[in-house]
N, CA and C of each residue as an Amber inpcrd file, in Angstrom:
protein
   738
  -6.9730000-155.4110000  11.0550000  -6.7150000-154.0360000  11.1620000
  -5.1450000-153.7970000  10.8910000  -4.7520000-152.6640000  10.1570000
  -3.4180000-152.4170000   9.8180000  -3.0410000-151.0570000  10.2900000
  -1.8050000-150.8680000  10.7530000  -1.3160000-149.6130000  11.1840000
  -0.1220000-149.3100000  10.1880000  -0.3180000-148.1850000   9.3820000
   0.6660000-147.8860000   8.4380000   1.3060000-146.5740000   8.7350000
   2.6020000-146.4830000   8.6910000   3.3140000-145.2990000   8.9000000
   4.0130000-144.7810000   7.6370000   3.6820000-143.5380000   7.3820000
   4.2140000-142.8770000   6.1000000   5.2000000-141.6890000   6.4380000
   6.2050000-141.5570000   5.6000000   7.1150000-140.5180000   5.8180000
   7.2450000-139.6840000   4.4720000   7.5270000-138.4350000   4.4570000
   7.6950000-137.7640000   3.1960000   8.9710000-138.0750000   2.5650000
   9.0320000-138.1140000   1.1510000  10.2900000-138.1730000   0.4870000
  11.0500000-136.9940000   0.6540000  12.3500000-136.9870000   0.3330000
  13.3810000-136.0400000   0.6990000  12.9840000-134.5720000   0.2730000
  12.2150000-134.4640000  -0.8850000  11.8090000-133.1800000  -1.3890000
  10.3040000-132.8400000  -1.1040000   9.7510000-133.7010000  -0.2290000
   8.2100000-133.4840000  -0.1240000   7.8980000-132.8900000   1.3120000
   8.8310000-132.1460000   1.8570000   8.4820000-131.3670000   3.0260000
   9.2480000-130.0920000   2.9650000   8.5530000-128.9490000   3.4230000
   9.2140000-127.5940000   3.3930000   8.5440000-126.7220000   4.2090000
   9.2700000-125.7580000   4.7620000   8.7020000-124.5930000   5.3870000
   8.6230000-123.4750000   4.3140000   7.4300000-122.9050000   4.1230000
   7.3240000-121.8370000   3.0790000   7.0780000-120.5490000   3.8890000
   7.8270000-119.5160000   3.4830000   7.8420000-118.3030000   4.2620000
   7.3990000-117.0830000   3.5320000   6.7470000-116.1870000   4.2200000
   6.2960000-114.9750000   3.6760000   7.3870000-113.9120000   3.7100000
   7.0020000-112.6080000   3.2280000   8.0850000-111.6680000   3.2070000
   8.6310000-111.3910000   4.6090000  10.0160000-111.1260000   4.5670000
  10.6790000-110.7360000   5.7320000  11.2850000-109.3610000   5.6200000
  10.8780000-108.3260000   6.2680000  11.3990000-107.0510000   6.0630000
  10.7510000-106.0510000   6.9980000  11.0750000-104.7730000   6.7500000
  10.7080000-103.6640000   7.7040000   9.2310000-103.3430000   7.3910000
   8.6550000-102.8730000   8.3550000   7.3440000-102.1640000   8.3050000
   6.3060000-102.8320000   7.6480000   6.0770000-104.1470000   7.8840000
   5.1140000-104.8600000   7.2130000   3.9040000-105.0740000   8.0630000
   2.6770000-105.0300000   7.5800000   1.5020000-105.1890000   8.3230000
   1.3160000-106.7500000   8.4140000   0.4420000-107.0770000   9.3380000
  -0.0910000-108.3770000   9.4590000  -0.6120000-108.9310000   8.2830000
  -1.5400000-108.1640000   7.7160000  -2.2790000-108.6150000   6.3760000
  -1.2560000-108.7450000   5.3010000  -0.2010000-107.9490000   5.2210000
   0.7830000-108.1470000   4.2490000   1.5240000-109.4540000   4.2930000
   1.9110000-109.7870000   5.4870000   2.6540000-110.9490000   5.7300000
   1.7950000-112.1710000   5.5130000   0.4750000-112.1370000   5.9530000
  -0.3560000-113.2280000   5.8810000  -0.8380000-113.4800000   4.3450000
  -1.0710000-112.4570000   3.6380000  -1.5480000-112.5500000   2.3460000
  -0.4360000-112.6540000   1.2600000   0.6930000-112.6120000   1.6350000
   1.8440000-112.6380000   0.6300000   1.7700000-113.9610000  -0.2150000
   2.2840000-113.9210000  -1.4430000   2.3120000-115.0590000  -2.2920000
   3.5070000-116.1000000  -1.9280000   4.3100000-115.6860000  -1.0260000
   5.3950000-116.6030000  -0.6290000   6.7700000-116.0860000  -1.2280000
   7.7320000-116.2670000  -0.3190000   9.0510000-115.8350000  -0.7570000
  10.0810000-116.8350000  -0.7800000  10.2110000-117.7650000   0.1510000
  11.1300000-118.8510000   0.1730000  10.5330000-120.1980000   0.6100000
  11.1490000-121.2070000   0.0970000  10.7980000-122.5410000   0.5900000
  12.1230000-123.2100000   1.0570000  12.0950000-123.7420000   2.3490000
  13.2680000-124.4310000   2.7260000  13.3150000-125.9510000   2.3550000
  14.0070000-126.2820000   1.3100000  14.0940000-127.5550000   0.8580000
  15.3430000-128.2550000   1.4940000  15.6110000-129.5100000   1.2290000
  16.7290000-130.1680000   1.8610000  17.9930000-129.4610000   1.3350000
  19.0240000-129.4220000   2.2600000  20.2210000-128.9030000   2.0860000
  20.9030000-128.4370000   3.4010000  22.1730000-128.1820000   3.3500000
  22.9260000-127.8910000   4.5710000  22.2960000-126.7590000   5.3660000
  21.7820000-125.7980000   4.5450000  21.2800000-124.5380000   5.2440000
  19.8540000-124.6420000   5.6020000  19.2560000-125.5770000   5.2350000
  17.7700000-125.7500000   5.5090000  17.4900000-127.1710000   6.1270000
  17.6980000-127.2650000   7.4710000  17.5020000-128.5150000   8.0530000
  16.4210000-128.7210000   8.9760000  15.4450000-127.7750000   8.9430000
  14.3420000-127.7900000   9.8840000  12.9920000-127.2950000   9.2210000
  11.9190000-127.7180000   9.8040000  10.5970000-127.2850000   9.4040000
  10.1340000-126.2400000  10.5310000   9.4260000-125.2930000  10.2010000
   9.0450000-124.3180000  11.3610000   7.6510000-123.9420000  11.1760000
   6.8980000-123.6450000  12.1920000   5.7030000-122.8450000  12.2750000
   5.9700000-121.6300000  13.0450000   5.7480000-120.4490000  12.4720000
   6.3360000-119.2740000  13.0500000   5.5080000-118.0510000  12.6550000
   5.1800000-117.2040000  13.6630000   4.7550000-115.8180000  13.4220000
   5.6160000-114.9800000  14.2700000   6.1560000-113.8000000  13.7230000
   7.1180000-112.9980000  14.4830000   6.8340000-111.6740000  14.3800000
   7.0800000-110.8640000  15.4040000   6.8600000-109.3700000  15.4090000
   8.0530000-108.7350000  15.8980000   8.6000000-107.7140000  15.2570000
   9.7900000-106.9340000  15.7000000   9.3220000-105.5210000  16.1360000
  10.0660000-104.9710000  17.0400000  10.0420000-103.5250000  17.2860000
  11.3970000-102.9280000  17.0840000  11.3790000-101.6060000  16.7270000
  12.6700000-101.0050000  16.6010000  13.3700000-100.6650000  17.9230000
  14.5860000-100.1960000  17.8170000  15.4830000-100.0550000  19.1360000
  14.8240000 -98.9860000  19.9950000  14.0620000 -98.1160000  19.5440000
  13.4350000 -97.0470000  20.3230000  12.0510000 -97.5310000  20.9870000
  11.7180000 -98.7390000  20.6700000  10.4060000 -99.2490000  21.1940000
   9.1540000 -98.5980000  20.5910000   9.3500000 -98.0100000  19.4170000
   8.2970000 -97.3160000  18.8450000   7.4130000 -98.3880000  18.0880000
   6.4580000 -97.8920000  17.3130000   5.5290000 -98.9080000  16.5860000
   6.3200000-100.0370000  15.9690000   5.8320000-101.1590000  16.1530000
   6.5410000-102.3840000  15.5830000   5.9140000-102.7920000  14.3510000
   6.5360000-103.9140000  13.7440000   5.9520000-104.4540000  12.5390000
   6.0900000-105.8990000  12.5420000   5.2700000-106.6330000  11.8290000
   5.3420000-108.0130000  11.5670000   6.4380000-108.3110000  10.5580000
   7.2750000-109.2710000  10.6950000   8.2860000-109.4710000   9.7120000
   8.3350000-110.8000000   9.0300000   7.5550000-111.7880000   9.6150000
   7.5680000-113.0130000   8.8570000   6.5540000-113.9510000   9.3400000
   6.2100000-114.8460000   8.4840000   5.3120000-115.9910000   8.8740000
   5.8520000-117.3300000   8.1690000   5.8770000-118.4420000   8.8260000
   6.2210000-119.6920000   8.1910000   5.0400000-120.5880000   8.2810000
   4.9240000-121.5190000   7.2740000   3.8790000-122.5060000   7.1500000
   4.5730000-123.6700000   6.7320000   4.4430000-124.8020000   7.3900000
   5.1450000-126.0630000   6.9580000   4.0390000-126.7860000   6.2080000
   4.5830000-127.3790000   5.0410000   3.7260000-128.2480000   4.1540000
   4.4170000-129.5560000   3.9040000   3.6720000-130.6820000   4.1070000
   4.2950000-131.9780000   3.9790000   3.4780000-132.8030000   3.0830000
   4.1040000-133.5060000   2.0910000   3.3230000-134.4740000   1.3230000
   3.7490000-135.9840000   1.6160000   2.6860000-136.8070000   1.8630000
   2.9230000-138.1350000   2.1290000   2.3410000-138.9820000   0.9790000
   2.9380000-139.9890000   0.5920000   2.4750000-140.9380000  -0.4280000
   1.6460000-142.0480000   0.2230000   0.3880000-141.9100000   0.2990000
  -0.5030000-142.8650000   1.0530000  -1.1700000-143.8160000   0.0540000
  -0.7420000-143.9720000  -1.1410000  -1.4440000-144.7590000  -2.2340000
  -1.4520000-146.2190000  -1.8750000  -0.5850000-146.7350000  -0.8990000
  -0.5740000-148.1040000  -0.6360000  -1.7840000-148.5850000   0.3500000
  -2.4550000-147.6750000   0.8060000  -3.7150000-147.9830000   1.5510000
  -4.6900000-148.7170000   0.6130000  -5.1430000-149.8960000   0.8070000
  -6.1520000-150.5960000  -0.1110000  -7.3380000-149.8050000  -0.2370000
  -7.8650000-149.7540000  -1.4050000  -9.0800000-148.9360000  -1.6650000
 -10.2470000-149.3390000  -0.7830000 -10.3610000-150.6120000  -0.5680000
 -11.6150000-151.0230000   0.2250000 -11.4860000-151.0160000   1.7050000
 -10.3400000-150.5140000   2.2590000 -10.1250000-150.4690000   3.6130000
 -11.0020000-149.3390000   4.2650000 -11.5040000-149.6670000   5.4010000
 -12.1190000-148.5660000   6.2680000 -11.0100000-147.7730000   6.8900000
 -11.2570000-146.5370000   7.0340000 -10.2280000-145.5280000   7.7040000
 -10.6660000-145.3330000   9.2020000  -9.8950000-145.6430000  10.1020000
 -10.3120000-145.5830000  11.4600000  -9.7490000-144.2520000  12.2530000
  -8.4520000-143.9470000  12.0320000  -7.8290000-142.8890000  12.6820000
  -6.5690000-142.5150000  12.0050000  -6.1090000-141.2820000  12.0640000
  -4.7570000-140.9080000  11.6090000  -4.2120000-139.8320000  12.5240000
  -2.8460000-139.8900000  12.6430000  -2.0670000-139.0540000  13.6200000
  -0.8650000-138.5290000  12.8770000  -0.6250000-137.2380000  13.0190000
   0.6450000-136.5510000  12.5360000   1.6290000-136.6820000  13.7010000
   2.7930000-137.0560000  13.4090000   3.8730000-137.0620000  14.3880000
   4.9510000-136.0760000  14.0130000   5.2470000-135.1310000  15.0200000
   6.2300000-134.1450000  14.7120000   7.3760000-134.1640000  15.7800000
   8.6340000-134.2410000  15.2980000   9.7040000-134.2970000  16.2530000
  10.0880000-132.8160000  16.6530000   9.8610000-132.5770000  17.9300000
  10.1680000-131.2220000  18.4010000  11.5670000-130.9950000  18.7800000
  12.1330000-129.9390000  18.1150000  13.6890000-129.5730000  18.3850000
  13.6800000-128.4760000  19.4400000  13.1090000-127.4090000  19.1510000
  13.1630000-126.2840000  20.1430000  12.1150000-125.3320000  19.8650000
  11.8520000-124.3520000  20.7230000  10.7740000-123.4690000  20.5760000
  11.3200000-122.0830000  20.1090000  12.5000000-121.6800000  20.4110000
  12.9370000-120.3500000  20.0100000  14.4220000-120.2940000  19.9940000
  15.0830000-119.4860000  19.1430000  16.4210000-119.3870000  19.1180000
  16.9210000-118.2710000  20.1430000  18.2600000-118.2520000  20.3630000
  18.7600000-117.2130000  21.2540000  18.3940000-115.9290000  20.9170000
  17.9910000-115.0930000  21.8650000  17.7590000-113.7090000  21.6880000
  16.3290000-113.3970000  21.1830000  15.4470000-114.4740000  21.1450000
  14.1120000-114.3670000  20.8560000  13.1850000-114.5010000  22.0510000
  12.2570000-113.4920000  22.2970000  11.3530000-113.5370000  23.3900000
  10.0270000-114.0550000  22.9340000   9.5570000-115.0740000  23.5170000
   8.1620000-115.6050000  23.2720000   7.2640000-114.5780000  24.1700000
   6.0850000-114.3070000  23.5250000   5.1610000-113.3760000  24.1730000
   4.1900000-114.3340000  24.8450000   4.0350000-114.1120000  26.2060000
   3.0960000-115.0530000  26.9640000   1.7790000-114.3050000  27.1430000
   1.5640000-113.1080000  26.6170000   0.2990000-112.4810000  26.7920000
  -0.7560000-112.8540000  25.7440000  -0.3190000-113.5420000  24.7600000
  -1.2400000-114.0290000  23.6780000  -2.2190000-114.9220000  24.2960000
  -3.3760000-115.0530000  23.6230000  -4.3980000-116.0250000  24.0380000
  -3.9470000-117.4780000  23.8150000  -4.6380000-118.5000000  24.3960000
  -4.2750000-119.8240000  24.1150000  -4.3240000-120.1960000  22.6960000
  -5.2690000-119.7150000  21.9700000  -5.3950000-120.1030000  20.5370000
  -4.2800000-119.4280000  19.6850000  -3.8830000-118.2490000  20.1500000
  -2.8220000-117.5780000  19.4870000  -1.4750000-118.2430000  19.7760000
  -1.3660000-119.0720000  20.7350000  -0.1820000-119.8550000  21.0920000
  -0.3790000-121.2700000  20.8020000  -1.1330000-121.4690000  19.7740000
  -1.4210000-122.9410000  19.3240000  -1.0150000-123.0870000  17.9410000
  -0.8820000-124.3990000  17.5880000  -0.7090000-124.7410000  16.1080000
  -1.8140000-125.6880000  15.8390000  -2.0880000-125.9080000  14.4760000
  -3.0940000-126.7700000  14.0770000  -2.6640000-127.4740000  12.7390000
  -3.0920000-128.6390000  12.5030000  -2.9540000-129.2430000  11.1770000
  -4.0930000-128.8080000  10.2380000  -3.7260000-128.4660000   8.9940000
  -4.6880000-128.0600000   8.0800000  -4.5270000-128.8480000   6.7660000
  -5.5110000-128.6630000   5.8580000  -5.3530000-129.3050000   4.5990000
  -4.3160000-128.5850000   3.7830000  -3.3480000-129.4490000   3.3690000
  -2.1630000-128.9390000   2.5440000  -2.6530000-128.8970000   1.0080000
  -2.0940000-127.7970000   0.4550000  -2.2700000-127.6520000  -1.0870000
  -0.9710000-127.2710000  -1.6980000  -0.5330000-127.9640000  -2.7530000
   0.5930000-127.7450000  -3.4550000   0.3420000-127.6910000  -5.0540000
   1.1480000-127.1280000  -5.7020000   1.0620000-127.0690000  -7.2090000
   1.4970000-128.4180000  -7.7020000   2.4580000-129.0460000  -6.9740000
   3.0360000-130.3380000  -7.4650000   2.7500000-131.3640000  -6.4860000
   2.6590000-132.6090000  -6.8250000   2.5180000-133.7860000  -5.8810000
   3.8240000-134.3080000  -5.4700000   5.0480000-133.6970000  -5.9540000
   6.2170000-134.2930000  -5.5860000   7.1690000-133.4120000  -4.9770000
   6.7850000-132.0470000  -4.8100000   7.7730000-131.1060000  -4.3240000
   6.8910000-129.8990000  -3.6840000   7.5240000-129.1770000  -2.7890000
   6.9640000-127.9900000  -2.1130000   7.8170000-126.7390000  -2.5230000
   7.1260000-125.6580000  -3.0360000   7.8540000-124.5750000  -3.5220000
   7.2890000-123.3020000  -2.7410000   8.0320000-122.1070000  -2.8910000
   7.5940000-120.9120000  -2.1630000   6.1770000-120.4970000  -2.5190000
   5.7910000-120.6280000  -3.7660000   4.5290000-120.2690000  -4.2150000
   3.3310000-121.0030000  -3.5510000   3.6020000-122.1030000  -2.8870000
   2.5920000-122.8340000  -2.2060000   2.1590000-122.1360000  -0.9870000
   2.8180000-121.1110000  -0.5180000   2.4840000-120.3520000   0.6880000
   1.1570000-119.8800000   0.8020000   0.7250000-119.1770000  -0.2380000
  -0.6190000-118.6000000  -0.0480000  -1.7690000-119.6780000  -0.4160000
  -1.4190000-120.7570000  -0.7570000  -2.4010000-121.7870000  -1.1960000
  -3.0910000-122.4160000   0.1290000  -2.2400000-122.2730000   1.3080000
  -2.8300000-122.8070000   2.4680000  -3.3060000-121.6960000   3.4990000
  -3.3470000-120.4740000   3.0470000  -3.9110000-119.3980000   3.9370000
  -5.2650000-119.7820000   4.3010000  -5.6690000-119.8120000   5.5140000
  -7.0540000-120.0120000   5.8940000  -7.5740000-121.3480000   5.5950000
  -6.6310000-122.2720000   5.4820000  -7.0460000-123.6580000   5.0710000
  -7.9730000-124.4000000   6.0130000  -8.6810000-125.3920000   5.6340000
  -9.5330000-126.1470000   6.4560000  -8.7510000-126.8250000   7.5320000
  -9.2860000-126.7560000   8.7560000  -8.5730000-127.3620000  10.0070000
  -8.8020000-128.9260000   9.9360000  -7.6840000-129.6430000  10.0040000
  -7.6640000-131.0710000  10.0870000  -7.5110000-131.6060000  11.4840000
  -7.2850000-130.7430000  12.3910000  -7.1330000-131.2390000  13.7970000
  -7.6420000-130.1820000  14.7140000  -7.7190000-130.5350000  16.0380000
  -7.9350000-129.5950000  17.0570000  -6.6750000-128.7480000  17.3500000
  -6.9130000-127.6400000  18.1490000  -5.7840000-126.8190000  18.4500000
  -4.7750000-127.6260000  19.3320000  -3.5170000-127.3460000  19.0750000
  -2.5150000-128.0950000  19.8960000  -1.7620000-126.9720000  20.7040000
  -1.8710000-126.9920000  21.9720000  -1.4470000-125.7990000  22.7500000
   0.0650000-125.8530000  22.8440000   0.7380000-124.6710000  22.5970000
   2.1730000-124.5290000  22.6200000   2.5850000-123.4930000  23.6780000
   1.9060000-123.4690000  24.7600000   2.2770000-122.4950000  25.8640000
   3.7380000-122.8290000  26.2250000   4.5180000-121.7810000  26.6040000
   5.8120000-121.8210000  26.9730000   5.9250000-121.6090000  28.5560000
   6.9890000-121.9620000  29.1040000   7.2690000-121.9510000  30.5770000
   8.0370000-120.7130000  30.9990000   8.2500000-119.8160000  30.0920000
   8.8840000-118.5810000  30.4760000  10.4680000-118.6110000  30.1570000
  11.0230000-119.7110000  29.6460000  12.3710000-119.7360000  29.3700000
  12.5410000-120.3830000  27.9640000  11.6020000-120.0710000  27.0080000
  11.5950000-120.4380000  25.6910000  11.4670000-121.9600000  25.4690000
  11.1110000-122.7050000  26.5090000  10.8210000-124.1080000  26.4300000
   9.2870000-124.3810000  26.5190000   8.8780000-125.4530000  25.9060000
   7.4310000-125.6610000  25.9660000   7.1000000-126.2130000  27.3010000
   6.0190000-125.8730000  27.8560000   5.4560000-126.3380000  29.1810000
   4.9070000-127.6810000  29.0050000   4.7880000-128.4180000  30.1440000
   4.2390000-129.7310000  30.1840000   2.7440000-129.5430000  29.7400000
   2.0540000-128.5350000  30.0350000   0.6640000-128.3030000  29.6990000
   0.4890000-128.1210000  28.1750000   1.5770000-127.7600000  27.5890000
   1.5970000-127.5320000  26.1130000   1.5920000-128.8470000  25.3710000
   1.9820000-129.8910000  25.9200000   2.1050000-131.1510000  25.2790000
   3.3970000-131.5180000  24.5820000   4.3200000-130.6790000  24.7240000
   5.6450000-130.9090000  23.9660000   6.6810000-131.4860000  24.8760000
   7.5100000-132.2760000  24.3320000   8.6940000-132.6400000  25.0080000
   9.9860000-132.4230000  24.0210000  11.1060000-132.0450000  24.5780000
  12.1850000-131.8840000  23.8180000  12.7220000-133.1230000  23.2600000
  13.1210000-133.0590000  21.9210000  13.7530000-134.2120000  21.2630000
  12.9640000-135.4950000  21.3210000  11.6530000-135.3360000  21.0590000
  10.8150000-136.4160000  20.9590000   9.6590000-136.1300000  20.0620000
   8.8100000-137.1530000  19.6680000   7.6460000-136.9130000  18.8420000
   6.5330000-136.4640000  19.7730000   5.7870000-135.4860000  19.1390000
   4.4420000-135.2210000  19.7450000   3.4640000-135.5580000  18.5560000
   2.2290000-136.1850000  19.0600000   1.2750000-136.6280000  18.0740000
   0.1270000-135.7330000  18.1070000  -0.4020000-135.4590000  16.8840000
  -1.6150000-134.5930000  16.8500000  -2.6540000-135.4420000  15.9040000
  -3.7260000-135.7420000  16.6420000  -4.7930000-136.6040000  15.8910000
  -5.5510000-135.7190000  14.8120000  -5.7750000-136.3100000  13.8120000
  -6.6040000-135.6800000  12.7620000  -8.0820000-135.8700000  13.0810000
  -8.8380000-134.8610000  12.8850000 -10.2070000-134.8800000  12.9790000
 -10.9730000-135.7360000  11.9380000 -12.2390000-135.7730000  11.9260000
 -12.9880000-136.5020000  10.8610000 -12.7270000-135.9890000   9.4870000
 -12.6380000-134.6630000   9.3420000 -12.3910000-134.1270000   8.0420000
 -10.9220000-134.3990000   7.5660000 -10.0580000-134.3640000   8.4940000
  -8.5750000-134.7400000   8.1690000  -8.5530000-136.2370000   7.7550000
  -9.2520000-137.0920000   8.5860000  -9.1290000-138.5320000   8.2310000
  -9.7670000-138.7260000   6.8820000 -10.8980000-138.0810000   6.5300000
 -11.4880000-138.2820000   5.1680000 -10.6250000-137.7410000   4.0740000
  -9.6760000-136.8610000   4.4830000  -8.7710000-136.3270000   3.4460000
  -7.5210000-137.1920000   3.1900000  -7.3760000-138.1940000   3.9450000
  -6.2410000-139.0810000   3.6750000  -6.5970000-139.9910000   2.4270000
  -5.7130000-139.9120000   1.4290000  -5.9120000-140.4560000   0.1500000
  -5.4570000-141.9010000   0.0650000  -6.3560000-142.7740000  -0.5440000
  -5.9500000-144.1690000  -0.7720000  -5.3780000-144.4140000  -2.1060000
  -5.4760000-143.3830000  -2.9470000  -5.0640000-143.4940000  -4.3320000
  -3.9020000-142.7050000  -4.7890000  -3.4460000-141.8030000  -3.8770000
  -2.4070000-140.8300000  -4.3180000  -1.6070000-140.3190000  -3.1030000
  -1.4130000-139.0130000  -3.1300000  -0.7230000-138.3460000  -1.9980000
  -1.6840000-137.6600000  -1.0350000  -1.1430000-137.5470000   0.2230000
  -1.9890000-136.7310000   1.2010000  -1.0820000-135.6610000   1.6440000
  -1.6610000-134.3980000   1.4920000  -0.9470000-133.2210000   1.7680000
  -1.4880000-132.5200000   3.0390000  -0.6280000-132.1990000   4.0360000
  -0.9550000-131.5420000   5.3060000  -0.0840000-130.3270000   5.3440000
  -0.6040000-129.3770000   6.1400000   0.0720000-128.1570000   6.5380000
   0.1390000-128.0430000   8.0600000   1.2050000-127.4230000   8.5870000
   1.2610000-127.1200000  10.0660000   1.4550000-125.7500000  10.1570000
   0.3770000-125.0770000  10.7790000   0.4340000-123.7060000  10.8540000
  -0.0080000-123.1640000  12.2600000   0.4110000-121.9170000  12.4970000
  -0.0190000-121.2470000  13.6610000  -1.5020000-120.9350000  13.5790000
  -2.3120000-121.2100000  14.6920000  -3.6760000-121.0390000  14.6250000
  -4.1010000-119.6170000  14.3510000  -3.3530000-118.6920000  14.8880000
  -3.6590000-117.1890000  14.7200000  -3.5060000-116.8280000  13.3000000
  -2.6020000-117.5160000  12.5050000  -2.4510000-117.3460000  11.1290000
  -3.6540000-117.8120000  10.3780000  -4.0490000-119.1200000  10.7190000
  -5.2270000-119.7380000  10.0550000  -6.5300000-118.8250000  10.2580000
  -6.7160000-118.3890000  11.4570000  -7.9720000-117.7520000  11.8320000
  -7.9480000-116.1560000  11.4880000  -6.7490000-115.7520000  11.0440000
  -6.6250000-114.2590000  10.8060000  -6.8600000-113.5870000  12.1860000
  -6.2090000-114.0790000  13.2910000  -6.3920000-113.4680000  14.5360000
  -5.2230000-112.8190000  14.9180000  -4.9580000-111.5350000  14.7100000
  -3.6610000-110.8710000  14.8220000  -3.4250000-110.7350000  16.3060000
  -2.3330000-111.2740000  17.0080000  -2.0900000-111.0580000  18.4110000
  -1.7320000-109.6730000  18.6830000  -1.9390000-109.2770000  19.9080000
  -1.5440000-107.8990000  20.3480000  -0.0100000-107.7700000  20.4350000
   0.4930000-106.5560000  20.2100000   1.8860000-106.4200000  20.2650000
   2.2970000-105.1850000  21.1460000   3.4190000-105.0960000  21.6300000
   3.7830000-104.0990000  22.5810000   5.2040000-103.6310000  22.1650000
   5.5630000-102.4160000  22.6080000   6.7910000-101.7210000  22.2260000
   7.9410000-102.1310000  23.2200000   7.8260000-102.9920000  24.1280000
   8.8400000-103.2050000  25.1060000   9.5210000-104.4380000  24.9740000
   9.5410000-105.2000000  23.8680000  10.1910000-106.4220000  23.6040000
  10.8190000-106.3420000  22.3370000  12.0460000-107.0340000  22.2240000
  12.6970000-107.0310000  20.9200000  11.9790000-107.7990000  19.8690000
  11.4570000-108.9490000  20.2850000  10.7120000-109.7280000  19.3490000
   9.5710000-110.5170000  20.0500000   8.4040000-110.5880000  19.5340000
   7.3930000-111.3240000  20.1600000   7.1090000-112.4800000  19.1130000
   7.1400000-113.7100000  19.5240000   6.9730000-114.7560000  18.6040000
   6.2180000-115.9020000  19.1640000   5.5800000-116.7500000  18.1660000
   5.2670000-118.1370000  18.5050000   6.1790000-118.9240000  17.4310000
   7.2060000-119.5260000  17.9120000   8.2200000-120.1370000  17.0640000
   8.4710000-121.6670000  17.3820000   8.0890000-122.5440000  16.5860000
   8.3350000-123.9540000  16.7780000   9.1200000-124.5010000  15.7310000
  10.1930000-125.3680000  16.0670000  11.0420000-125.9100000  15.1110000
  10.9430000-127.4810000  15.1590000  10.7140000-128.0040000  14.0680000
  10.4850000-129.4600000  13.8740000  11.6030000-130.0250000  13.0540000
  12.0740000-131.2250000  13.4610000  13.1240000-131.8920000  12.7970000
  12.5500000-132.4090000  11.3690000  13.4790000-132.5690000  10.4610000
  13.1220000-133.1900000   9.1960000  14.1680000-134.3700000   8.8580000
  14.0570000-134.9400000   7.7230000  14.7770000-136.2150000   7.5160000
  16.2820000-135.7780000   7.4110000  16.6240000-134.5490000   7.0640000
  17.9780000-134.2250000   6.9190000  18.7440000-134.2710000   8.2600000
  17.8590000-134.1650000   9.3410000  18.5410000-134.1030000  10.6680000
  18.7840000-135.4030000  11.2990000  18.1730000-136.4650000  10.8490000
  18.3140000-137.7010000  11.4150000  17.6380000-138.9340000  10.6640000
  17.3090000-138.8620000   9.5220000  16.6570000-139.8530000   8.8020000
  15.3120000-140.0450000   9.3230000  14.8300000-141.2740000   9.2200000
  13.3730000-141.5260000   9.6510000  13.2380000-141.5220000  11.1250000
  14.4290000-141.4210000  11.8730000  14.2650000-141.3790000  13.3380000
  13.5740000-140.1080000  13.7990000  13.6910000-139.0320000  13.0230000
  13.0650000-137.7610000  13.4750000  12.2650000-137.1590000  12.4090000
  11.9810000-137.7110000  11.3290000  11.1730000-137.2160000  10.2190000
   9.7120000-137.0560000  10.5140000   9.0420000-136.0290000   9.9990000
   7.6420000-136.0430000  10.2020000   7.0620000-137.3340000   9.7070000
   5.8450000-137.7260000  10.3170000   5.2560000-139.0250000   9.9160000
   3.7200000-138.8840000  10.0260000   3.0160000-139.6560000   9.2240000
   1.6060000-139.8890000   9.2750000   1.3140000-141.2430000   9.5440000
   0.6380000-141.5100000  10.6640000   0.2970000-142.9160000  11.0980000
  -1.2930000-143.0640000  10.8380000  -1.6350000-144.1040000  10.1160000
  -2.9640000-144.3260000   9.7660000  -3.3440000-145.7600000  10.1960000
  -4.4490000-145.8410000  10.8910000  -5.1420000-147.1590000  11.2750000
  -6.2610000-147.3850000  10.2640000  -6.1400000-148.5400000   9.5300000
  -7.1450000-148.7210000   8.5380000  -7.4280000-150.2670000   8.4850000
  -8.3940000-150.6600000   7.6560000  -8.7280000-152.1130000   7.3750000
  -9.9420000-152.4350000   8.3400000 -10.0450000-153.6550000   8.5320000
 -11.0990000-154.2790000   9.2840000 -10.8790000-154.1790000  10.7550000
 -11.7280000-153.4160000  11.5870000 -11.4600000-153.3860000  12.9180000
 -11.8180000-154.6500000  13.6750000 -10.8640000-155.2750000  14.3060000
 -11.1780000-156.5940000  14.8990000 -12.0900000-156.4790000  16.0400000
 -12.4410000-155.3150000  16.5130000 -13.3860000-155.2630000  17.6690000
 -14.9430000-154.8160000  17.1240000 -14.9990000-154.9020000  15.8170000
 -16.2730000-154.5320000  15.2940000 -17.1590000-155.7280000  15.3960000
 -18.3900000-155.5590000  16.1210000 -19.3050000-156.7090000  16.2320000
 -19.6610000-157.3520000  14.9530000 -19.7670000-158.6640000  14.8490000
 -20.1730000-159.3240000  13.5700000 -21.3520000-160.2580000  13.9310000
 -22.3030000-160.3850000  12.8870000 -23.3950000-161.2050000  13.0160000
 -23.0880000-162.4370000  12.1230000 -23.1670000-163.6110000  12.6650000
 -22.9860000-164.8320000  11.8360000 -24.2620000-165.4890000  11.6730000
 -24.6730000-165.6480000  10.3090000 -26.0690000-166.3450000  10.0690000
 -25.7960000-167.7520000   9.8180000 -26.7550000-168.5990000  10.3890000
 -26.6700000-170.0090000  10.2630000 -27.8060000-170.4940000   9.2970000
């Protein structure tokens, strides 16, 4: 049995973002073709999964102002074609849950406060661009929900499974494991489950911003020590019973 760890190349991970502006509906933000992609560079050092809602200063009817979807490409072609695939896990280095001045909304349901790994789709096998945003809308889920409940101070709670400045691991389901390529690249997306399910959270007019915002480190922040990773167990399982014929 072999355990292989894969990291994205410097241009093979990005947060792709929808429209950011006034008076946008949930559908507009979710269905947008994509506006920006955060590639490597001084101004773009993180990967995010984010849905955000703003209200105006008078607390009147609010609007959705952005969604982020992270897409990551791993070159997994070194896995031998004949190997059995046993399990795969996505590792994300958690930086923080929200920036100063942002209020996480605790009234959302558990699924609306969760992220999920989905099947990634990009136009290129070597880069992620803004136009890839709509390609992963409603994508096939490659993992179970990962709870991102917060403790009331913009930090992830223990029940949510997160720890600051460390990796959290999300296991791929059978569909995700089958999607790991032995001959080319494996593409994943990290998305808010409410986005994937088209499950618009409720909003109210008494908060400045209601969000589910998760920030993950990328290679620009600390090399392979904090980069997203895909860990795959493959090959002959040493615990598989064998029959020896005489």
